[in-house]
N, C-alpha and C positions, 0 to 999 in steps of 0.2 A: 392328636391321636392319643397321647398319654392322658389328657383330661377325660376323654371319652372312656378310656379303659378304666380309670379310677371311678368314674360315675357308674359304669356297668358293674364293677366289683362291689361298690357300696349298695347298689340296688339288689344284687344277689344276696348280700349279707342281710339286708332288711327282709327279703322274702324268706330266707332261712329262719330268721328270728321269729317272724310271724307264724311260720309252720310249726316250729318247736314249741312256741308259746301256746298255740291251739292244742297241740298234742298233750302238753303237761296239764293244761286246764281241763281238757277232755277226760284225762285220767282221774282228776279230782272230782269232776262231776259224776263220772261213772261210779267211783267209790261211794260218793254221797248217795247217789240214786240206789245203789245196791244196799247200802246200810238202811236207808229209809224203807225200801221194799221188804227187807228181811225182818224189820221190826213188826211188820203186820202179819207175819207168818204165825198161824196158831200152832201151839204146841211144837215149837221148833225142835228138830232133832240135832244129832251130832254135827252133821255137815252144815246145817243151817247156822248153828252157833259158831262153827269154825269160820264160815264165810262172813258172818256178822263181825266177829273179832278182827278178821283180816281187813274188812272194809273200814271198820272203825279206826284201826291203827293207820291205815292208808290215808284216811282223811286227816288225821293228826299230823302225819309226816308230810303230806302234801301242803297243808296249810302252813306248817312251820317253815318248810323250804320256800314256799311262795313269799312268806313274810321276809325271810332272810334275803332272797334275791331282790325283791322289790325295794327293801330298805336301802340297798346299795344306791339306787338311782332316784328314788322319790319317797315320799311319805305314804305308807300303806293306807289306802282309803282316804287319803288327805288328812289323816289325824296327826296332830302334833306330838307324836311319840318321840321321846328322847332317843338320840343316837340312831336316827333314821335319816334318809336322804344323805347318806355318807359322802358320796362323790360330789354332789353339788356344794355341800357345805365345806368340803375340803379342797375345793378347786385350786386355790392358790398354793396350798401345800403340795398338791399333785404336780402342778406346774414346776415348782422349785425342785421337787424330787426328780421329775422327768428330765429337766435341764441338767441337773447334776449327774444323773445316770448316763445320759448321752455323753456328757463331757468326760466322765471317768472311764466309761466302758467302751465307747466307740471312737473317741478322739484322742485316746492315749497314744503318744508317738510310737512306742514300741509295738503296739497292736497294729497301727497303720503300716509301719515298715514290714512287720511279719506278713501281713495280708498282701502287700504289694509284692514281696518276694515270692510268696506262694503263687501269685497270679502270673508273675514274669511278663510284664507288659511288653518288653521287646520281642519275646517269642510270639506273643499273640499278634503283635503288629506285623511280624514277618509272615505268619500264617495268613493273616488277612490280606496283606499286599500281594502275596504269591497265589492266592486263590484265583481260579480262572474268572476273568471278567471284572475283577475288583478295580484294577487300574483304569480300565476303559469306563466303568461306571462312575468312578470318582472323578475322572477327568471330565466326563460329560456333565456331571453335576457342577463342577467348578466353572466350566465353560458357560453353562446356562446361567450361573449366578453372577459371574464377573461383569457382563455388560450392564446389568442394573446397578451394581456397585459403582462402576466407573462413571456411568451417566449421572449418578446422584452427587458426584463431587465436581461440579462445574464452577464452584465459587471462585471469584477472581482473587480473593485473598489466598486461597489455596494455590492458585496458579502462581501468584507472586512469591508465595512462600517456597514453592518448588524451585523457582528460579534463584531465589536468594540462597536457599540451602545448597543447591548444586554449585552455585558460585563460591560459597564459603568452603564447601568440600574441596573444590578444585584449588582454592587458595591454600588450604591447609594440607594439601597432598603434594609431596615432592614428585613431580612428574619426570624429572631428568633420569633417575635410575630406571624408571619403568620404560621410558623410551629407549634408553641404552640397552636394557635387557631384551626388549623386542627386537631392536636392531641387531643385537648380537646373535639372537636365535635365527633371524633371517639370513645373516651372513654365514653362520655355521652350516645352515641347511642349503645354502645356495639360492634361496627364494628371493634374495635381493636383486639377482640378475635381471629377471623380467621387469621388476619395478624400475630399476635403473634405466634399462633400455627404453621402457615406455616413457619415462620422464625425458630422456634425451630426444626421443622421437617427437614428443610434444614441443620441446624447445626448438627443434629444427623447423617444425611446421610454423611455429610462432615467428621465427626469423624470416622465413620465406614469405609469409603473409604480410609482414610489416616492413618490407623493403622501402616503400614510398614514405612511410612515416619516419623511418631512420634517416632518409635523405633530408626530409623537412627539418628534423631535429638538428642535423649537422649544419644545415644552412642557417638556422636561427642562431647558432652559437659561433659561427665563423665571422670574420671581419667583413665589412661591407665592400672592402676593396678586393676580396678574394673572389675570383670568377665562380659562377655556379657550376661550371664543368668540373672544377677541382673539388667542389663540395660533393658533387655526385660521385666522383671517383673515390673520395675518402670514405663516403658512406658505403659504396660497393665493396671497398677493401675491408671495412669493418665487418660488413655482412658476410663476405667471403671467408674472412678469418674465423668468425664465429661458426660459420657453417662447416668449415674444415675441422675445427676443433671438436665440434659435436659429432661429426661423422667418425672422427678418430675414436671418440668415446664409445661408439657403437661396436668397435672391433675389440673382442675380448683379449686379443693378443697384443694390442697396442700398448706402448709404455704409458701413454696417458691414461688408458683404462685401468692398467695395473696400479698406477699411482692413486687413481680415484678410489679403487677398491681398498687399497691400504689406508687411505684417509678415512674411509667409512669405518673400517675396523678400529682405527684409532679413536674416531668419534664415539663409537659404541663403548669403548673402554673408558674414555674420558667422562661420558655421561654418567657412568656408574661409579667411577673412582676419583675423578679430578674435581676438587672443591670449586675451583674457579669456573670450570665449564658448567657445573651444576648451578652455581650462583648466577651465571649469565642466563641460563635457561629459565630459572625461577624469576629473574627480573623481567625477562621478555614475557613470561606467562602473566605476571602481575600487570604489566602495561597492556597486554592484550585484553585481560579481564576488565580493565578500567575503561575500555572503549564502549561508548553508549550502544553501538551496534551489537556488540557481543552480549551486553547485558540484556538488550531487548530480545536477542535470539535465545538466551537462556530462559528468559521469562516465557517465551512462546514455545519452548521445547515441550512443556507438559501437554499443550494442545496437540502437538504433532504426535507425541507418543500415544496420547489418548486416541487420536484418530486412527493411527496405524493398528493399535491393539483392537479397537472395536471392529475395524474392517476385517481383521484376521479372525476374530471370534465369530463373526457372522458366516464365515465360510465353513462348509462341512469338512473340507480337507485342510483347515487352517493349521499353521505351524504351531500355534499355542496348544491346541488339542494334542497334536502329535508329540510335542515336547513334554507335556504333562504325562501322557501315557508312558513315554520312554523313561522319564525321570522317576515316576512312581515304581515302574517295574525294576529299574536299576537300583532304586533304594531298597526294595525288598530283597533282591539278589545280593546286594552288598552287605546288608545286615545279616543275612543267612550265612554268608561265608566269613563273617568277621565276629567271632565270639567276644573279642575285646570291645568292639564297638557296641554290641548288645549290652555288655556289662556296664559300659559308660552311660548308655541310654537309660538303663534301669536305675543306675545311681542318680542320674539327673532327675528322673521321675520321683524318686524317693526324696531328694532334696527339695524339689518343687512342692511336693505334698506336705513335707514338714514345714517349709517356709510359709505355706498357706495356712496350715493348721495352728502352728505355734502362736502367732499373734491373735488368732481368732477363736482359739479353743474355748476360752472362758466366755468370750463374747457370744459364741454360738449357744452355749448353755444358758446364758442370761436371755438371749433372744427367744429361745424355746419357752423359758419360764414366762417372759413378758407376753408372748403370744397367748399362752394358756390363761394368764391373768386377764387378758383383754376379752376372752370369751365370756359369754354369760353362762350362768350355772346350767341352764337348760341345754345349751349347746354342748357343753362338756359331757353332761350326763347322756345326751342322745348319741354322741359320737362313740363314747366308750361302750354304751349298751349295744349299739349297732355292731361294733367290732367283736365283742365277747359275749353278748347277751344270748346268742343262740346256744353257746356251750353251757351257759348257766341254766338254761331251760332243761338241759339234760340232768342237772343236779335235782331239779324238781321232779323229773320223771323217775330217775333212779331212787330218789328219796321216797316217792310214793310206793314204788315196788318193794323197796327194802323194808319200809314201815309195815306193809301188808304181811311180808314174810315174818317180821319180828312179832307182829300181833298173832299170827297163826302159831308161831313157836311158843309164845307165852301161853296161849290157850291150851295147846297140847300138853305143855309142862304142868299147867294147873290141873288138868284132867288126870294126868298120871299121878300127881301127888295125892289127889283126892282118892 
């Protein structure tokens, strides 16, 4: 779209240049025709002589300005006249000057900072995010773009890298304080109660469903001389004891349940504050991450995340779209209500701009100069003439008119003196 706009703008400039050039040349031809026609007027009177003087001066002025304008871009009539074709012959000097001009007048850090502060990027971002439909449109654009991006990164090396990076991140992260903090929050809010009861209910169901297996295990471990009836009784006693213990844990008022909850509270504190407990958890985490099954699971986690994300993005009511809309709207509201955050955002933008400009400022100037050096002389001349040539044709037009007025004035002055 931008390239098309630039092409249309250049085409419009060329049309304007051709129009003004025809107009300036037309005035020259008109003055010349008028001068020639008036030379053949027999016994010319005052007005004829006045027009002849005006047309003669107009021809001189028009030719002089034509020569001056043409000499900027090429040799007039192709003649090797000194100090003509100024722009093509000075191409490299123009490139150096342009690069230096941009470097000193556009990339000066103080100018960049002043411009950014006058623009106030954070305020503009807030207005844009809070504009009706912006969050939805941006979320829709991201949702439409993300599937293609995600599908393009199926490389196995990336998959393996994701697994290794996640494993290294887990190894380098101390999980005990995090677990302790989460457990402490659950205990403080009472949300651990349903989890505990569900775990106990699961354990009860496990004991009930594995009664036969428990009897077999007791029989395998008892002596050959012990009767099977005794083995079954021992197994039933163990099962009954475990069942009663778990049933008691389901009662919030039982001493066993109270001791269990106190133990959970102690565990939450120890996970955050006790070095030995934290060391034990970290050691268990390291052993777990060393298991081949866990490493394979981490390696395949990218595929699962990718599959879930793509499935959600394909749904019109997907959570990703909703989360993006909500997040963008919340970001706009939060920035609008927090002047300090906007100030920090503006400061970050300024630092980023200066960090980008500082090392590249001189390089950008050299790059501009090198680009101009690489152009051929005809290209430079054509581009500059396209950009400013239409205005220079007005110099020819005004020069023709002014010269005609000067010629008329001199003629009148001469007549008055005579």
